[in-house]
C-alpha positions as CSV (number, residue, x, y, z in Angstrom):
1,X,128.4,82.6,4.6
2,X,132.4,83.5,4.3
3,X,133.8,84.4,0.9
4,X,137.7,84.5,0.9
5,X,138.9,87.4,-0.7
6,X,142.6,87.0,-0.2
7,X,144.8,86.1,-2.9
8,X,146.1,82.5,-3.5
9,X,149.5,81.8,-2.2
10,X,152.2,79.6,-3.7
11,X,154.9,77.8,-2.1
12,X,158.4,78.3,-3.1
13,X,158.7,74.8,-4.5
14,X,155.9,75.3,-6.7
15,X,158.1,77.1,-9.7
16,X,160.4,74.2,-9.4
17,X,158.0,71.6,-10.0
18,X,155.8,73.8,-12.6
19,X,158.8,74.5,-14.9
20,X,160.9,71.4,-14.1
21,X,163.9,71.1,-16.5
22,X,163.4,74.5,-18.1
23,X,165.0,76.1,-14.9
24,X,167.1,73.5,-13.4
25,X,168.8,72.0,-16.9
26,X,171.2,74.7,-18.7
27,X,170.7,72.8,-22.1
28,X,166.9,72.8,-21.8
29,X,166.8,76.3,-21.0
30,X,169.1,77.5,-23.5
31,X,166.9,75.5,-26.0
32,X,163.7,76.8,-24.8
33,X,165.1,80.5,-24.9
34,X,166.3,79.9,-28.6
35,X,162.8,78.6,-29.4
36,X,161.2,81.6,-28.1
37,X,163.2,84.0,-30.3
38,X,162.2,81.6,-33.1
39,X,158.6,82.0,-32.1
40,X,158.8,85.7,-32.2
41,X,160.1,85.6,-35.8
42,X,163.8,86.5,-35.0
43,X,166.2,86.0,-38.0
44,X,169.4,86.5,-35.7
45,X,169.9,85.6,-32.0
46,X,173.3,86.5,-30.3
47,X,174.2,84.7,-27.1
48,X,176.9,85.7,-24.6
49,X,178.0,82.5,-22.8
50,X,179.0,83.2,-19.3
51,X,182.7,82.6,-17.9
52,X,181.5,82.4,-14.4
53,X,182.3,86.3,-13.8
54,X,180.1,89.1,-13.2
55,X,182.1,90.9,-16.1
56,X,180.4,88.5,-18.5
57,X,177.0,87.2,-17.5
58,X,174.6,85.2,-19.5
59,X,172.5,87.2,-22.3
60,X,170.7,86.1,-25.2
61,X,169.3,89.0,-27.6
62,X,167.0,88.5,-30.7
63,X,165.8,90.6,-33.4
64,X,162.3,89.4,-33.0
65,X,158.9,91.1,-32.8
66,X,159.7,91.9,-28.9
67,X,157.0,92.8,-26.7
68,X,155.4,96.3,-25.6
69,X,155.7,96.9,-21.9
70,X,151.8,96.1,-21.7
71,X,152.3,92.9,-23.7
72,X,155.0,91.8,-21.2
73,X,152.7,92.7,-18.2
74,X,149.7,90.5,-19.5
75,X,151.8,87.7,-20.4
76,X,154.1,87.3,-17.3
77,X,151.1,87.4,-15.2
78,X,149.4,84.7,-17.0
79,X,150.3,81.3,-15.5
80,X,150.2,78.5,-18.5
81,X,149.7,81.2,-21.0
82,X,147.9,79.8,-24.1
83,X,149.8,81.1,-26.8
84,X,147.6,79.6,-29.8
85,X,144.4,81.1,-28.1
86,X,146.0,84.7,-27.6
87,X,148.4,85.0,-30.7
88,X,147.0,82.2,-33.2
89,X,148.4,79.1,-34.5
90,X,151.4,80.8,-36.8
91,X,153.6,83.7,-35.9
92,X,153.6,86.4,-38.4
93,X,156.7,88.2,-39.5
94,X,157.6,91.8,-38.7
95,X,156.8,94.4,-41.3
96,X,160.0,94.6,-43.2
97,X,159.8,90.8,-43.8
98,X,156.1,90.8,-44.6
99,X,157.0,88.8,-47.8
100,X,158.1,85.7,-45.7
101,X,156.1,82.8,-44.9
102,X,154.5,82.6,-41.3
103,X,156.3,80.2,-38.7
104,X,154.8,77.6,-36.6
105,X,155.8,78.4,-33.3
106,X,157.5,75.9,-30.7
107,X,155.7,77.2,-27.6
108,X,152.4,76.7,-26.4
109,X,152.0,77.3,-22.5
110,X,154.6,80.1,-21.7
111,X,156.6,77.8,-19.6
112,X,159.8,78.6,-22.0
113,X,159.5,82.5,-20.4
114,X,160.8,81.1,-17.1
115,X,164.1,79.5,-18.6
116,X,166.2,82.9,-17.3
117,X,165.8,81.5,-13.7
118,X,168.2,78.7,-15.0
119,X,171.0,81.3,-15.3
120,X,170.3,84.1,-12.8
121,X,167.6,84.9,-10.1
122,X,166.8,87.7,-10.5
123,X,167.2,88.0,-14.4
124,X,166.2,91.2,-16.7
125,X,164.3,91.4,-19.7
126,X,164.6,94.2,-22.1
127,X,162.0,94.5,-24.8
128,X,161.9,96.8,-27.8
129,X,158.5,97.2,-29.6
130,X,156.4,100.2,-30.8
131,X,159.2,102.8,-30.5
132,X,160.1,102.0,-27.1
133,X,162.5,100.0,-25.1
134,X,161.4,98.6,-21.6
135,X,163.4,97.2,-19.2
136,X,161.8,94.6,-16.5
137,X,163.4,92.6,-13.6
138,X,162.2,89.0,-12.8
139,X,162.9,87.2,-9.6
140,X,161.5,84.4,-7.7
141,X,158.7,84.8,-4.9
142,X,156.5,82.7,-2.6
143,X,153.7,85.4,-2.5
144,X,150.5,85.5,-4.5
145,X,152.5,84.6,-7.6
146,X,155.4,82.2,-7.8
147,X,157.7,85.3,-9.3
148,X,157.4,88.9,-9.2
149,X,158.2,91.5,-11.9
150,X,158.9,95.0,-12.0
151,X,159.5,97.8,-14.7
152,X,162.9,99.2,-14.0
153,X,163.3,101.6,-17.1
154,X,161.7,102.7,-20.1
155,X,162.9,105.0,-23.0
156,X,162.2,105.7,-26.6
157,X,164.0,103.3,-29.1
158,X,163.8,102.2,-32.6
159,X,163.4,98.5,-33.8
160,X,162.1,95.4,-32.1
161,X,163.6,92.6,-30.1
162,X,164.0,91.0,-26.7
163,X,166.9,90.3,-24.6
164,X,167.5,88.2,-21.6
165,X,170.3,89.0,-19.2
166,X,171.5,87.6,-16.1
167,X,172.2,89.7,-13.2
168,X,174.4,87.4,-11.6
169,X,177.3,85.2,-12.5
170,X,176.4,81.8,-14.0
171,X,178.7,78.9,-13.1
172,X,178.7,76.3,-15.9
173,X,180.9,73.5,-17.3
174,X,179.3,74.0,-20.8
175,X,182.0,76.0,-23.0
176,X,180.6,78.3,-25.7
177,X,181.8,75.6,-28.2
178,X,179.6,73.2,-26.7
179,X,176.6,75.5,-26.6
180,X,177.1,75.8,-30.6
181,X,177.4,72.0,-30.7
182,X,173.9,71.7,-28.7
183,X,172.4,74.5,-30.8
184,X,173.7,73.3,-34.2
185,X,172.1,69.8,-33.6
186,X,168.5,71.6,-33.4
187,X,168.3,75.1,-34.9
188,X,170.2,74.8,-38.4
189,X,167.1,73.6,-40.5
190,X,166.2,77.2,-41.6
191,X,168.9,79.3,-43.4
192,X,167.1,82.4,-42.7
193,X,167.5,81.6,-38.9
194,X,171.0,82.1,-37.5
195,X,172.5,81.9,-34.1
196,X,175.4,83.3,-32.6
197,X,177.6,82.2,-29.7
198,X,180.1,84.6,-28.5
199,X,180.0,86.6,-31.8
200,X,180.8,83.0,-33.9
201,X,177.8,81.8,-35.8
202,X,176.5,78.2,-35.4
203,X,177.1,75.8,-38.3
204,X,177.5,72.4,-39.6
205,X,181.2,72.5,-38.3
206,X,180.0,72.8,-34.9
207,X,178.6,69.2,-34.6
208,X,180.9,66.5,-34.0
209,X,181.5,64.0,-36.5
210,X,179.6,61.3,-34.6
211,X,176.6,63.6,-34.4
212,X,176.4,64.2,-38.1
213,X,176.0,61.9,-40.9
214,X,175.7,62.5,-44.5
215,X,174.3,60.6,-47.4
216,X,172.7,61.1,-51.1
217,X,169.9,60.0,-53.1
218,X,169.6,59.6,-56.8
219,X,166.4,60.4,-58.1
220,X,166.3,59.2,-61.8
221,X,165.8,61.7,-64.3
222,X,165.8,64.6,-62.1
223,X,168.9,64.8,-59.8
224,X,170.6,64.0,-56.3
225,X,169.2,65.1,-53.1
226,X,171.7,65.5,-50.4
227,X,170.6,64.3,-46.6
228,X,172.2,65.5,-43.8
229,X,171.2,63.5,-40.3
230,X,172.0,65.1,-37.2
231,X,171.8,63.4,-33.8
232,X,171.2,65.6,-30.8
233,X,172.3,62.5,-28.7
234,X,169.2,63.1,-26.5
235,X,165.7,63.0,-26.6
236,X,163.9,66.9,-26.3
237,X,160.8,67.1,-24.3
238,X,158.9,67.1,-27.8
239,X,159.8,66.6,-31.7
240,X,159.3,70.5,-32.4
241,X,163.0,71.1,-33.1
242,X,163.1,67.8,-35.0
243,X,161.8,66.3,-38.0
244,X,162.5,66.7,-41.9
245,X,163.7,70.0,-43.3
246,X,163.5,70.7,-47.2
247,X,165.9,72.8,-48.4
248,X,165.5,74.1,-52.1
249,X,168.0,76.9,-53.5
250,X,169.0,77.6,-50.0
251,X,165.2,78.1,-48.6
252,X,163.4,76.2,-46.1
253,X,160.3,75.0,-47.8
254,X,157.3,74.4,-45.2
255,X,158.7,73.7,-41.7
256,X,161.0,71.2,-40.2
257,X,159.0,68.5,-38.6
258,X,157.5,65.0,-39.0
259,X,154.7,64.6,-41.2
260,X,151.7,61.8,-41.3
261,X,153.9,60.0,-44.0
262,X,157.0,59.8,-42.0
263,X,155.4,58.5,-39.2
264,X,154.1,55.5,-41.8
265,X,157.2,55.2,-43.5
266,X,159.7,55.8,-41.0
267,X,158.8,55.9,-37.4
268,X,156.2,56.9,-35.0
269,X,156.6,60.7,-33.6
270,X,156.1,59.7,-30.2
271,X,159.4,57.7,-29.8
272,X,162.8,59.0,-28.8
273,X,164.1,58.9,-32.2
274,X,161.6,61.5,-33.4
275,X,162.4,63.7,-30.4
276,X,166.2,63.0,-31.3
277,X,166.9,63.2,-35.0
278,X,166.7,65.8,-37.6
279,X,167.5,65.3,-41.5
280,X,168.1,68.3,-43.6
281,X,167.3,67.2,-47.4
282,X,168.7,69.5,-49.9
283,X,167.3,69.1,-53.5
284,X,167.4,72.3,-55.5
285,X,166.0,70.3,-58.8
286,X,162.6,70.5,-57.2
287,X,162.5,73.9,-57.9
288,X,162.9,73.5,-61.8
289,X,160.3,70.7,-61.4
290,X,157.6,73.3,-60.0
291,X,157.1,71.1,-57.1
292,X,157.4,74.4,-54.7
293,X,154.2,76.2,-53.7
294,X,154.5,80.0,-54.5
295,X,154.5,80.8,-50.9
296,X,157.1,78.3,-50.2
297,X,154.7,76.7,-47.5
298,X,155.1,73.3,-48.8
299,X,155.3,71.2,-51.9
300,X,152.4,70.2,-54.7
301,X,151.1,66.9,-53.3
302,X,150.5,66.0,-57.0
303,X,153.6,67.0,-58.4
304,X,155.4,63.8,-59.9
305,X,159.0,65.0,-59.4
306,X,157.9,65.6,-55.5
307,X,156.0,62.1,-54.9
308,X,159.2,60.1,-56.1
309,X,161.5,62.2,-54.4
310,X,159.6,62.3,-51.2
311,X,159.4,58.5,-51.4
312,X,163.0,57.6,-52.0
313,X,164.2,60.0,-49.4
314,X,161.8,58.8,-46.8
315,X,163.2,55.1,-47.5
316,X,166.7,56.5,-47.0
317,X,166.0,58.1,-43.8
318,X,164.3,55.2,-42.5
319,X,167.4,53.1,-43.6
320,X,169.7,55.6,-41.5
321,X,167.5,55.4,-38.5
322,X,167.7,51.5,-38.7
323,X,171.3,51.3,-39.0
324,X,171.8,53.9,-36.4
325,X,169.7,51.9,-33.8
326,X,171.5,48.6,-34.6
327,X,173.1,48.5,-31.4
328,X,170.3,49.5,-29.3
329,X,168.0,46.9,-31.0
330,X,170.6,44.2,-30.2
331,X,170.6,45.2,-26.5
332,X,166.8,45.1,-26.8
333,X,166.9,41.6,-28.0
334,X,169.4,40.4,-25.3
335,X,167.4,42.1,-22.5
336,X,164.0,40.5,-23.5
337,X,165.4,37.2,-23.8
338,X,167.4,37.3,-20.5
339,X,164.0,38.4,-18.9
340,X,161.8,35.7,-20.4
341,X,164.6,32.8,-20.2
342,X,162.8,31.2,-17.5
343,X,159.6,31.0,-19.4
344,X,160.6,29.8,-22.7
345,X,163.1,27.2,-21.7
346,X,160.3,25.3,-21.1
347,X,158.8,25.4,-24.6
348,X,160.0,22.6,-27.1
349,X,163.2,23.4,-29.5
350,X,161.1,24.5,-32.5
351,X,158.9,26.7,-30.5
352,X,162.0,28.4,-29.1
353,X,163.1,29.0,-32.4
354,X,159.9,30.2,-33.6
355,X,159.7,32.8,-30.5
356,X,163.3,34.0,-31.0
357,X,162.4,34.8,-34.7
358,X,159.4,36.8,-33.5
359,X,161.5,38.8,-31.1
360,X,164.1,39.6,-33.8
361,X,161.1,40.4,-36.2
362,X,159.3,42.9,-33.9
363,X,162.6,44.8,-32.8
364,X,163.5,45.3,-36.3
365,X,160.5,46.0,-38.1
366,X,158.7,48.3,-35.4
367,X,161.4,50.9,-34.5
368,X,158.5,52.8,-32.6
369,X,157.7,50.2,-30.0
370,X,159.4,50.5,-26.7
371,X,161.4,48.0,-24.9
372,X,158.8,47.4,-22.3
373,X,156.2,46.8,-25.1
374,X,158.3,44.4,-26.7
375,X,159.0,42.6,-23.4
376,X,155.0,42.5,-22.9
377,X,154.2,40.9,-26.1
378,X,157.3,38.5,-26.2
379,X,156.2,37.4,-22.6
380,X,152.7,36.7,-23.8
381,X,153.8,34.5,-26.7
382,X,156.4,32.8,-24.6
383,X,153.5,31.9,-22.1
384,X,151.5,30.8,-25.1
385,X,154.1,28.6,-26.3
386,X,154.2,26.5,-23.0
387,X,150.5,26.7,-22.6
388,X,148.0,23.9,-23.7
389,X,146.0,26.2,-25.8
390,X,148.9,27.4,-27.8
391,X,148.2,30.2,-30.4
392,X,144.3,29.6,-30.1
393,X,144.3,33.0,-28.1
394,X,145.9,35.1,-30.9
395,X,143.4,33.7,-33.3
396,X,140.7,35.1,-31.1
397,X,142.3,38.2,-30.6
398,X,143.1,38.5,-34.4
399,X,139.0,38.0,-34.9
400,X,138.3,40.8,-32.5
401,X,137.4,44.2,-33.9
402,X,139.0,47.3,-32.5
403,X,136.0,48.2,-30.4
404,X,136.0,44.6,-28.9
405,X,139.6,44.8,-28.0
406,X,138.8,47.9,-26.3
407,X,136.0,46.3,-24.4
408,X,138.1,43.2,-23.5
409,X,140.8,45.9,-22.2
410,X,138.1,47.2,-20.0
411,X,136.9,44.0,-18.7
412,X,140.4,42.9,-17.8
413,X,141.1,46.2,-16.1
414,X,138.0,45.6,-13.9
415,X,138.5,41.8,-13.5
416,X,141.4,39.3,-13.0
417,X,141.2,36.4,-15.2
418,X,140.4,34.0,-12.5
419,X,137.6,36.1,-11.0
420,X,136.0,36.4,-14.7
421,X,136.3,32.8,-15.2
422,X,134.4,32.0,-12.0
423,X,131.5,34.3,-13.0
424,X,131.1,33.1,-16.5
425,X,131.4,29.5,-15.5
426,X,128.6,30.1,-13.5
427,X,126.6,31.9,-16.0
428,X,127.6,29.2,-18.7
429,X,126.6,26.4,-16.4
430,X,123.3,28.1,-15.8
431,X,122.3,28.9,-19.1
432,X,123.1,25.5,-20.2
433,X,121.0,23.8,-17.5
434,X,117.9,26.2,-18.8
435,X,118.6,24.9,-22.1
436,X,118.2,21.2,-20.6
437,X,115.0,22.5,-18.6
438,X,113.7,23.5,-21.9
439,X,114.4,20.3,-23.3
440,X,113.6,17.7,-20.6
441,X,110.4,19.5,-18.9
442,X,108.9,19.6,-22.3
443,X,109.5,15.9,-23.3
444,X,107.1,13.1,-22.1
445,X,109.6,10.5,-22.8
446,X,111.9,12.1,-20.1
447,X,113.0,9.7,-17.2
448,X,112.3,11.1,-13.8
449,X,114.8,9.3,-12.1
450,X,117.5,9.7,-14.1
451,X,116.9,13.2,-15.9
452,X,114.3,15.3,-14.3
453,X,115.0,15.1,-10.5
454,X,118.9,15.6,-10.7
455,X,118.0,18.5,-13.1
456,X,115.8,20.1,-10.5
457,X,118.3,19.5,-8.0
458,X,120.9,21.5,-9.9
459,X,118.0,24.1,-10.5
460,X,116.9,25.1,-7.0
461,X,118.1,28.8,-7.5
462,X,115.5,29.2,-10.3
463,X,113.0,28.8,-7.2
464,X,114.1,32.0,-5.9
465,X,117.1,33.9,-4.1
466,X,116.4,32.1,-0.8
467,X,117.5,28.9,-2.5
468,X,120.8,29.9,-3.8
469,X,122.8,28.3,-1.1
470,X,125.1,25.4,-2.0
471,X,124.2,23.9,1.3
472,X,120.9,22.4,0.1
473,X,121.5,18.7,-0.7
474,X,119.7,15.7,-1.2
475,X,118.6,14.4,2.1
476,X,118.6,10.2,1.7
477,X,117.4,9.7,5.3
478,X,114.2,11.7,4.7
479,X,113.6,9.8,1.5
480,X,113.5,6.7,3.2
481,X,111.0,8.1,5.6
482,X,108.8,9.2,2.8
483,X,109.2,5.7,1.0
484,X,108.0,4.1,4.0
485,X,105.0,6.4,4.3
486,X,104.2,5.7,0.6
487,X,104.4,1.9,1.4
488,X,106.8,-1.1,0.2
489,X,108.8,-1.4,-2.3
490,X,108.6,1.5,-5.0
491,X,109.4,1.6,-8.7
492,X,112.9,2.7,-9.5
493,X,113.9,3.4,-5.8
494,X,117.1,1.2,-5.9
495,X,118.6,3.5,-9.0
496,X,118.4,6.7,-7.3
497,X,117.9,6.3,-3.2
498,X,117.9,10.1,-3.0
499,X,114.5,10.1,-4.5
500,X,111.1,8.3,-4.0
501,X,109.9,7.4,-7.4
502,X,106.2,6.6,-7.5
503,X,104.0,5.7,-10.4
504,X,102.7,8.9,-11.2
505,X,105.6,11.3,-9.7
506,X,108.9,11.5,-8.2
507,X,109.7,13.2,-4.8
508,X,113.1,14.9,-4.1
509,X,113.9,16.4,-0.6
510,X,116.8,18.9,-0.3
511,X,117.6,20.2,3.1
512,X,119.9,22.7,4.5
513,X,121.3,22.4,8.0
514,X,120.4,24.6,10.9
515,X,123.9,25.6,13.2
516,X,124.1,26.1,16.8
517,X,126.1,28.6,19.0
518,X,129.1,26.3,18.7
519,X,128.9,26.1,14.8
520,X,127.7,22.2,15.3
521,X,124.8,21.1,12.9
522,X,121.5,21.0,15.1
523,X,119.0,19.7,12.5
524,X,117.5,21.1,9.6
525,X,117.0,25.0,9.1
526,X,115.3,24.7,5.5
527,X,113.9,22.0,3.6
528,X,112.9,21.9,0.1
529,X,110.4,19.0,-1.2
530,X,110.1,18.8,-5.1
531,X,107.3,16.6,-6.5
532,X,107.4,16.0,-10.1
533,X,104.1,15.0,-11.6
534,X,103.9,12.9,-14.8
535,X,102.2,14.7,-17.9
536,X,98.6,14.8,-17.9
537,X,98.0,14.4,-14.0
538,X,96.7,18.5,-13.2
539,X,97.8,19.5,-9.9
540,X,95.2,20.3,-7.6
541,X,93.7,19.8,-3.9
542,X,95.0,16.1,-3.7
543,X,98.4,16.6,-5.1
544,X,99.0,19.4,-2.3
545,X,97.6,17.4,0.5
546,X,100.1,14.9,-0.5
547,X,102.6,17.2,0.4
548,X,101.2,18.1,3.8
549,X,101.4,14.6,4.5
550,X,105.2,14.4,3.7
551,X,105.6,17.1,6.1
552,X,103.7,15.6,9.0
553,X,105.5,12.3,8.6
554,X,108.9,13.8,8.9
555,X,107.5,15.7,12.1
556,X,106.5,12.5,13.5
557,X,110.0,10.9,13.1
558,X,111.7,14.0,14.5
559,X,113.6,14.8,11.5
560,X,112.2,18.5,11.3
561,X,110.7,20.7,13.9
562,X,107.7,22.8,14.0
563,X,110.0,26.0,13.3
564,X,111.9,24.5,10.4
565,X,110.8,26.2,7.1
566,X,109.4,23.9,4.8
567,X,108.7,24.9,1.1
568,X,107.0,22.1,-1.0
569,X,106.8,22.5,-4.9
570,X,104.4,20.5,-6.4
571,X,105.3,20.6,-10.2
572,X,103.4,19.4,-13.2
573,X,102.4,20.1,-16.8
574,X,99.2,21.9,-16.0
575,X,97.4,23.2,-13.0
576,X,94.0,22.5,-11.7
577,X,91.8,25.9,-12.0
578,X,92.1,28.3,-9.3
579,X,94.9,26.6,-7.3
580,X,96.9,28.9,-5.3
581,X,100.0,28.8,-3.1
582,X,98.9,27.4,0.6
583,X,100.5,28.6,3.8
584,X,100.4,26.5,7.3
585,X,102.8,27.8,9.9
586,X,106.3,27.4,8.8
587,X,104.9,25.4,5.7
588,X,104.2,26.6,2.3
589,X,102.9,24.4,-0.6
590,X,103.5,26.0,-4.0
591,X,101.8,24.5,-7.1
592,X,104.1,25.4,-10.2
593,X,103.6,24.7,-14.1
594,X,106.9,23.3,-15.5
595,X,106.5,26.2,-18.2
596,X,106.3,28.8,-15.3
597,X,109.4,27.0,-13.8
598,X,111.3,27.5,-17.1
599,X,110.3,31.2,-17.2
600,X,111.4,31.7,-13.8
601,X,114.7,30.3,-14.4
602,X,115.1,32.8,-17.4
603,X,114.1,35.7,-15.5
604,X,116.6,34.9,-12.7
605,X,119.3,35.0,-15.2
606,X,118.3,38.2,-16.6
607,X,117.0,36.8,-19.8
608,X,120.6,36.4,-20.9
609,X,119.9,33.8,-23.8
610,X,118.7,36.6,-26.2
611,X,121.6,38.9,-25.4
612,X,123.9,35.9,-25.5
613,X,122.9,34.2,-28.6
614,X,126.2,34.3,-30.3
615,X,128.1,33.2,-27.4
616,X,130.4,30.1,-28.6
617,X,129.1,27.5,-26.0
618,X,125.7,28.2,-27.1
619,X,126.5,27.6,-30.8
620,X,128.8,24.5,-29.8
621,X,125.6,23.0,-28.3
622,X,123.6,23.5,-31.6
623,X,121.2,26.2,-29.6
624,X,119.2,28.5,-31.7
625,X,118.8,31.4,-29.0
626,X,116.6,33.4,-31.3
627,X,114.3,30.3,-31.7
628,X,115.0,29.6,-27.8
629,X,113.9,32.9,-26.4
630,X,110.7,32.6,-28.0
631,X,107.6,30.7,-26.8
632,X,108.5,27.2,-27.8
633,X,106.0,24.5,-29.1
634,X,105.6,21.6,-26.4
635,X,106.6,18.1,-27.4
636,X,103.3,16.0,-26.4
637,X,102.5,18.2,-23.3
638,X,99.9,21.1,-22.6
639,X,102.3,23.7,-20.7
640,X,99.5,26.4,-20.3
641,X,98.0,26.4,-16.8
642,X,94.3,25.4,-16.9
């Protein structure tokens, strides 16, 4: 046994795929680095924005908790670092800010620490914590790790924080003003968190007019809430820098995020809007109403002032988002109509009007639904408008329970509609056939010519797997030979020349052709003879001997050969004592009670009647599946073998 003890190797492209836009897009990288500082409970961040020269490289410095040299080594060595497992779900403040509430960090998997590669390779990390300042250099690698790091300096130091510093000139088309604009649309939600770019603090003034909108909401009897809507103009990777931030007396209450009631009343948190918009709500009157929790982690959910304010503010925010997306919705509606025009034009005018109203309603009332989803649903309805079944399918879907919809989705994932219909049609036809067998074979009034023999012809599959072939068909020529054997005119023979009709029975002959090397028919491969006895006649030796005579007559006329496989089923309501199957050469004679045949058909269909008792096609026929699956009482017949 060979054990590989060599370290794993990483291709030089691994880092680009692992970190993606974090190291290829300067905007994403900058946001990630600022988010890291937030996670470290920084209250101030100072960014030096590069001008393309070595004299002014990029750097970002914060006064967060920083890292010890040992913490840096452990975290930088761990790919997909699990921050929650290692440090907890909340970020606690440093000792001097011990009275401040914990923060919920943005980072989860440690990819943001790689953002420095967007500005420089290598880049330096200077971290201060526990009385030391340690400097590390981080650079790309294709060895045992996708990047290397090494310690380059260590000295005593007071305070705490971390700085990421480029070692090379960074060429960028972004100006410092543009950087303040980018950060202003994402990090102005907490008054205790300030970002400086080239010494200038990021404020609302850095946000362009088209990115910022202000409105007010009157809360009767309490005051007025101010809402500032900030549009980042692009959807970020997650919603973590977006949502609703509540300010009371210039303090952030809770966190800036979308909560459950926001999703319900405003939008789905998974949409691009949720990853793009931030709303800052200032409502100082909530402090005098005792709506804020003592630790400022949120509001008292039962406080009447808070409940009224939250509802009114959420409604206004929903209106703002709706108004902001008017052009996008108009474009979506037109795109859907253009895409489905060839389908819906076949519908009558009233149907087209109804369909257009639906498209308008869905796009307007469901801001969380994507363009593709609107087109898919509208496409279904357009097809229904021009189909013969119209909206019957919608009614059926409406009646399904959620788990049944999941099951239908799974079925359509495994089956095409055409394939499923072929399979289900065959099952349905066979189950209906079993119902007819139950009814007709137990009814002594049933007509053998018009009812029983045609029914058995359709039920050959119930005799066994070898009789499944669709090539088994009635053989009219053989019927004529058997009729002559039995002598002269026979009752009812003109009604169904496929069958031989006797006073006490009827005989049907079903053959499957034999093919030669040239794929031409060369006789009969397999012959099935089915003789149905009238009620009251037990099937015994005489009846089986009669079947031998049929075979001998066909051999004499040259219609079958000695090697032709012949199966004779002699069927009736009861069997004589100790009757068994008889074999002679390639011929087999099988005595069979009707009840046994019915149960064999049920078994061949996996006893589906009991499991499909609620199937609409059974109910439409008035079949009681529970009663059907039980042993039924015979209608004038003794069905038990004697």
